[in-house]
N, CA and C atoms as a LAMMPS dump frame, in Angstrom:
ITEM: TIMESTEP
0
ITEM: NUMBER OF ATOMS
252
ITEM: BOX BOUNDS ff ff ff
-5.0000000000000000e+02 5.0000000000000000e+02
-5.0000000000000000e+02 5.0000000000000000e+02
-5.0000000000000000e+02 5.0000000000000000e+02
ITEM: ATOMS id mol type element x y z
1 1 1 N 38.065 242.541 -295.343
2 1 2 C 37.306 241.892 -294.298
3 1 3 C 36.03 241.352 -294.926
4 2 1 N 35.655 240.148 -294.531
5 2 2 C 34.461 239.526 -295.077
6 2 3 C 33.523 239.132 -293.942
7 3 1 N 32.218 239.399 -294.14
8 3 2 C 31.196 238.981 -293.181
9 3 3 C 30.143 238.163 -293.905
10 4 1 N 29.536 237.265 -293.172
11 4 2 C 28.441 236.448 -293.706
12 4 3 C 27.141 237.072 -293.23
13 5 1 N 26.224 237.354 -294.161
14 5 2 C 24.94 237.958 -293.836
15 5 3 C 23.839 236.954 -294.136
16 6 1 N 22.984 236.717 -293.13
17 6 2 C 21.818 235.84 -293.306
18 6 3 C 20.56 236.689 -293.148
19 7 1 N 19.627 236.522 -294.089
20 7 2 C 18.381 237.282 -294.084
21 7 3 C 17.22 236.375 -293.675
22 8 1 N 16.278 236.945 -292.926
23 8 2 C 15.124 236.181 -292.486
24 8 3 C 13.837 236.903 -292.879
25 9 1 N 12.789 236.11 -293.132
26 9 2 C 11.428 236.6 -293.392
27 9 3 C 11.417 237.697 -294.461
28 10 1 N 10.829 238.867 -294.137
29 10 2 C 10.696 239.948 -295.103
30 10 3 C 12.024 240.48 -295.613
31 11 1 N 13.066 240.393 -294.803
32 11 2 C 14.391 240.833 -295.255
33 11 3 C 14.897 239.903 -296.356
34 12 1 N 14.628 238.623 -296.213
35 12 2 C 15.023 237.649 -297.242
36 12 3 C 14.289 237.939 -298.547
37 13 1 N 13.002 238.216 -298.445
38 13 2 C 12.223 238.52 -299.647
39 13 3 C 12.732 239.799 -300.318
40 14 1 N 13.035 240.816 -299.533
41 14 2 C 13.487 242.09 -300.097
42 14 3 C 14.882 241.981 -300.707
43 15 1 N 15.748 241.182 -300.102
44 15 2 C 17.115 241.019 -300.614
45 15 3 C 17.16 240.077 -301.808
46 16 1 N 16.226 239.13 -301.849
47 16 2 C 16.211 238.159 -302.934
48 16 3 C 17.198 237.021 -302.76
49 17 1 N 17.829 236.956 -301.592
50 17 2 C 18.767 235.873 -301.285
51 17 3 C 18.598 235.477 -299.818
52 18 1 N 18.956 234.249 -299.507
53 18 2 C 18.886 233.769 -298.128
54 18 3 C 20.108 234.205 -297.323
55 19 1 N 21.256 234.18 -297.985
56 19 2 C 22.486 234.611 -297.329
57 19 3 C 23.52 234.976 -298.377
58 20 1 N 24.519 235.724 -297.948
59 20 2 C 25.596 236.116 -298.849
60 20 3 C 26.821 236.509 -298.035
61 21 1 N 27.963 236.484 -298.695
62 21 2 C 29.201 236.972 -298.083
63 21 3 C 29.474 238.355 -298.65
64 22 1 N 29.8 239.282 -297.756
65 22 2 C 30.037 240.668 -298.135
66 22 3 C 31.477 241.033 -297.801
67 23 1 N 32.166 241.608 -298.755
68 23 2 C 33.512 242.132 -298.522
69 23 3 C 33.389 243.594 -298.135
70 24 1 N 33.925 243.939 -296.976
71 24 2 C 33.939 245.321 -296.502
72 24 3 C 35.346 245.867 -296.64
73 25 1 N 35.459 247.131 -296.986
74 25 2 C 36.748 247.791 -297.095
75 25 3 C 37.457 247.733 -295.747
76 26 1 N 38.743 247.456 -295.754
77 26 2 C 39.504 247.353 -294.505
78 26 3 C 39.914 248.705 -293.93
79 27 1 N 39.706 249.792 -294.657
80 27 2 C 40.117 251.113 -294.18
81 27 3 C 39.108 251.648 -293.18
82 28 1 N 39.544 251.858 -291.959
83 28 2 C 38.665 252.434 -290.943
84 28 3 C 37.752 251.403 -290.305
85 29 1 N 36.999 251.867 -289.331
86 29 2 C 36.09 250.992 -288.596
87 29 3 C 34.886 250.641 -289.46
88 30 1 N 34.528 249.395 -289.448
89 30 2 C 33.337 248.928 -290.163
90 30 3 C 32.306 248.538 -289.122
91 31 1 N 31.118 249.07 -289.263
92 31 2 C 30.063 248.868 -288.278
93 31 3 C 28.824 248.248 -288.92
94 32 1 N 27.874 247.877 -288.074
95 32 2 C 26.592 247.385 -288.564
96 32 3 C 25.941 248.447 -289.449
97 33 1 N 26.033 249.713 -289.073
98 33 2 C 25.443 250.796 -289.869
99 33 3 C 26.069 250.876 -291.26
100 34 1 N 27.386 250.741 -291.352
101 34 2 C 28.062 250.751 -292.652
102 34 3 C 27.579 249.572 -293.488
103 35 1 N 27.457 248.412 -292.866
104 35 2 C 26.957 247.231 -293.564
105 35 3 C 25.534 247.459 -294.05
106 36 1 N 24.675 248.058 -293.227
107 36 2 C 23.289 248.349 -293.633
108 36 3 C 23.267 249.225 -294.883
109 37 1 N 24.1 250.254 -294.898
110 37 2 C 24.159 251.148 -296.061
111 37 3 C 24.575 250.381 -297.318
112 38 1 N 25.589 249.542 -297.174
113 38 2 C 26.071 248.76 -298.305
114 38 3 C 25 247.8 -298.816
115 39 1 N 24.299 247.136 -297.893
116 39 2 C 23.252 246.204 -298.302
117 39 3 C 22.124 246.927 -299.025
118 40 1 N 21.758 248.123 -298.544
119 40 2 C 20.727 248.909 -299.208
120 40 3 C 21.131 249.293 -300.62
121 41 1 N 22.375 249.705 -300.802
122 41 2 C 22.872 250.041 -302.136
123 41 3 C 22.894 248.817 -303.041
124 42 1 N 23.244 247.694 -302.482
125 42 2 C 23.373 246.462 -303.267
126 42 3 C 22.016 245.915 -303.703
127 43 1 N 21.012 245.994 -302.821
128 43 2 C 19.734 245.332 -303.101
129 43 3 C 18.57 246.284 -303.36
130 44 1 N 18.742 247.572 -303.148
131 44 2 C 17.719 248.526 -303.547
132 44 3 C 16.844 249.058 -302.431
133 45 1 N 15.916 249.95 -302.818
134 45 2 C 15.112 250.69 -301.839
135 45 3 C 14.178 249.821 -300.994
136 46 1 N 13.696 248.71 -301.531
137 46 2 C 12.814 247.863 -300.724
138 46 3 C 13.566 247.299 -299.519
139 47 1 N 14.783 246.823 -299.735
140 47 2 C 15.564 246.309 -298.605
141 47 3 C 15.947 247.447 -297.665
142 48 1 N 16.276 248.61 -298.199
143 48 2 C 16.61 249.756 -297.347
144 48 3 C 15.455 250.053 -296.391
145 49 1 N 14.233 250.017 -296.892
146 49 2 C 13.046 250.26 -296.065
147 49 3 C 12.922 249.19 -294.979
148 50 1 N 13.122 247.935 -295.352
149 50 2 C 13.018 246.832 -294.387
150 50 3 C 14.123 246.934 -293.332
151 51 1 N 15.335 247.268 -293.748
152 51 2 C 16.459 247.344 -292.814
153 51 3 C 16.226 248.362 -291.702
154 52 1 N 15.482 249.425 -292.011
155 52 2 C 15.224 250.468 -291.008
156 52 3 C 14.465 249.926 -289.801
157 53 1 N 13.734 248.825 -289.975
158 53 2 C 12.952 248.245 -288.884
159 53 3 C 13.565 246.967 -288.311
160 54 1 N 14.713 246.571 -288.828
161 54 2 C 15.301 245.286 -288.449
162 54 3 C 16.125 245.353 -287.166
163 55 1 N 16.269 244.181 -286.58
164 55 2 C 17.214 243.933 -285.505
165 55 3 C 18.372 243.155 -286.126
166 56 1 N 19.572 243.413 -285.635
167 56 2 C 20.751 242.736 -286.163
168 56 3 C 21.426 241.951 -285.048
169 57 1 N 21.793 240.729 -285.377
170 57 2 C 22.562 239.897 -284.462
171 57 3 C 23.949 239.719 -285.06
172 58 1 N 24.975 239.926 -284.261
173 58 2 C 26.349 239.669 -284.69
174 58 3 C 26.83 238.487 -283.877
175 59 1 N 27.089 237.392 -284.591
176 59 2 C 27.447 236.134 -283.937
177 59 3 C 26.446 235.801 -282.827
178 60 1 N 25.161 235.947 -283.167
179 60 2 C 24.013 235.56 -282.337
180 60 3 C 23.757 236.465 -281.136
181 61 1 N 24.368 237.65 -281.104
182 61 2 C 24.152 238.605 -280.015
183 61 3 C 23.618 239.896 -280.622
184 62 1 N 22.526 240.433 -280.042
185 62 2 C 21.937 241.67 -280.547
186 62 3 C 22.987 242.768 -280.613
187 63 1 N 22.979 243.508 -281.726
188 63 2 C 24.014 244.52 -281.943
189 63 3 C 23.391 245.834 -282.398
190 64 1 N 23.797 246.944 -281.783
191 64 2 C 23.338 248.26 -282.228
192 64 3 C 24.067 248.664 -283.512
193 65 1 N 23.578 249.684 -284.208
194 65 2 C 24.216 250.109 -285.46
195 65 3 C 25.688 250.487 -285.318
196 66 1 N 26.089 250.987 -284.153
197 66 2 C 27.485 251.409 -283.985
198 66 3 C 28.434 250.251 -283.662
199 67 1 N 27.926 249.054 -283.536
200 67 2 C 28.757 247.882 -283.23
201 67 3 C 29.771 247.663 -284.345
202 68 1 N 31.046 247.585 -283.99
203 68 2 C 32.097 247.325 -284.972
204 68 3 C 32.103 245.853 -285.348
205 69 1 N 32.402 245.611 -286.605
206 69 2 C 32.455 244.258 -287.132
207 69 3 C 33.915 243.849 -287.317
208 70 1 N 34.151 242.561 -287.273
209 70 2 C 35.49 242.044 -287.54
210 70 3 C 35.372 240.929 -288.584
211 71 1 N 36.473 240.585 -289.161
212 71 2 C 36.5 239.581 -290.22
213 71 3 C 35.897 238.262 -289.741
214 72 1 N 35.038 237.707 -290.571
215 72 2 C 34.493 236.381 -290.314
216 72 3 C 33.238 236.321 -289.48
217 73 1 N 32.709 237.467 -289.025
218 73 2 C 31.501 237.414 -288.207
219 73 3 C 30.288 237.071 -289.062
220 74 1 N 29.256 236.591 -288.383
221 74 2 C 27.964 236.33 -289.017
222 74 3 C 26.986 237.386 -288.547
223 75 1 N 26.299 238.01 -289.485
224 75 2 C 25.301 239.026 -289.169
225 75 3 C 23.943 238.512 -289.63
226 76 1 N 23.016 238.397 -288.69
227 76 2 C 21.654 237.983 -289.007
228 76 3 C 20.774 239.213 -289.062
229 77 1 N 19.953 239.307 -290.105
230 77 2 C 19.054 240.435 -290.33
231 77 3 C 17.639 239.958 -290.033
232 78 1 N 17.065 240.466 -288.922
233 78 2 C 15.766 239.991 -288.447
234 78 3 C 14.733 241.116 -288.474
235 79 1 N 13.777 241.049 -289.395
236 79 2 C 12.709 242.045 -289.376
237 79 3 C 11.76 241.753 -288.219
238 80 1 N 10.898 242.706 -287.883
239 80 2 C 9.931 242.45 -286.796
240 80 3 C 9.047 241.255 -287.162
241 81 1 N 8.74 240.453 -286.177
242 81 2 C 7.878 239.302 -286.364
243 81 3 C 6.564 239.528 -285.625
244 82 1 N 5.492 239.039 -286.186
245 82 2 C 4.195 239.086 -285.518
246 82 3 C 3.785 237.646 -285.224
247 83 1 N 3.02 237.473 -284.23
248 83 2 C 2.564 236.131 -283.921
249 83 3 C 1.913 236.077 -282.563
250 84 1 N 1.471 234.925 -282.245
251 84 2 C 0.815 234.799 -280.968
252 84 3 C 0.77 233.393 -280.486
């Protein structure tokens, strides 16, 4: 199963890429939480720290960590934004 991950703001800086395609193992349920763990392992502790505060959108809809993923979805990684 493959998902497209897009990073924004501080998540983009921590990951070092704007977007990437991730292959997830097809055995068992794959969730946003599993993807977060994989991304942290792939990009290191700085991204792991940022991911803990992020919101995730799956195909443009807010998704909790337990949300199951399916092949071909787009996951957006949105850190908290400040502004006024």
